[in-house]
C-alpha positions, 0 to 999 in steps of 0.5 A: 928877141935874143942875139949872141953875137961873137961870144966868147967866155973865158978862165985863164988859158981855156975858152968855155965858150969860142966865138958863140953866133946865136939869134933866137926869134919872138916866142921861139924856144931853143934848145941848148945841147951836149955833153957837160963841159959844152959850154950850156951852162956859160952861154947861160950865165951870160946871157943874165949878167952872171960874168964877164965875157967879149964878143956881144947879148942883146935882149930886146936890144937891150945890150947885157952887159950896158944895160945890165937892169933893162935886159934882166926885167925881161927874163924869168930865170929857171936855175938846176940847183934851187935854193929857198929858205926852207922853212917859209911856206911855198906862199910866203916864198911867191911873197919874198919873191915878188918883192924882189922883182916889185911885182904886185902880189896879187899874181900869186894866185894865178900863177899857183895854179898856173904851176899846180901848186895852189894846193899847197901854198901853206905848205914849208918849201922843205916838205914839198917833192922835188917836182912841186919845188922844180914847179916852185921855181918856175912858177918865182920866174913867172911871177913877173910874167917876163917874155924870156924864159931861161932854164938851166937842166930844167929836168935834171933831178927829177923821176921820168913822171915829176919829169912829163909832169913840167914838161907839160905845163913847160909846153903850156909856157911855149904855148903862150907867148914865152921865148925860151932858153933853155939847156937840155941833155934830154931828146926827149926834152929838146923834142917835146919842146924847142923849135931850134936847137944849137948843139954845142961841144967844147965851147963851139957850135957844131951846128943848129938844127930843127928839134925834129932833126937832132937825133939824126943828126947825132945818129943816137940809138936805143937799146930795149930789151923785150921780154917773150914767152921762152919756147919763142926765145928764138925763133923772136932774135931770128925774126929782129935779125932777118928784118936787119936788126942788131939783137942778142939775147939776154935771160928771157927776153932779147936786146934790141937796136934800133935808131932813136925814134923806132923803140916801136918798131921791132914790137910791131916785127913780133905781132906779125910774126905771131909772138908775142911782147909781154914786155919790154925795158929801155936801157 
């Protein structure tokens, strides 16, 4: 469905993307993972035909540089930084985009229902919450019912609740058959949505793996702060140490470092030792 072949994009002597080759299969979700400056956004901009580059990018056989309009007609795009006319209503914004994409207006009610904004159609876009604006951006990308959805850090500016709501919605979009390419630096986002992950650093692909293997391949670890009754603090530390976990005292609780995906392990250990965990936090 989507093919990057030896994609290289330089700004002067700096290679933002360096010889990237990648295939995204039909109805597959692929994440571009890496720190700031890894080349994720530049690769996406090349896919959208916004930058000149060396190499080849194709969407369903259409060359992005030579057949740009045909390729872009297959793509719905959700940018990282949203730009709306804040005084327009949600409905009018959809009508505006529908006209730009030559899409029948009859699809608008269906899409607003799909992204959970049907009740907010008459509201000015400027009054919507950040999560609602992100769902509006997704709705606009889906208006023309494109087979491909491209997103740049789709949840980066959202709080925890809004992030969870958007991810649930994106999973439904994926399950409906869209091919998805997105950039991310959030492990939970990648594990929830992606089938494959391309790990990038300084413009180059480091490795590609199934999303469920990413945390292990990167050696990601999580710090969990567990609050326990004061009289059990020292015994809790001893239990965790005996199980080989790195734990230290912190105020009324203990901080323990665990592998990603094992956040519940220390809680289970303390419960087995009849030590109550009254609260916990992720750090």
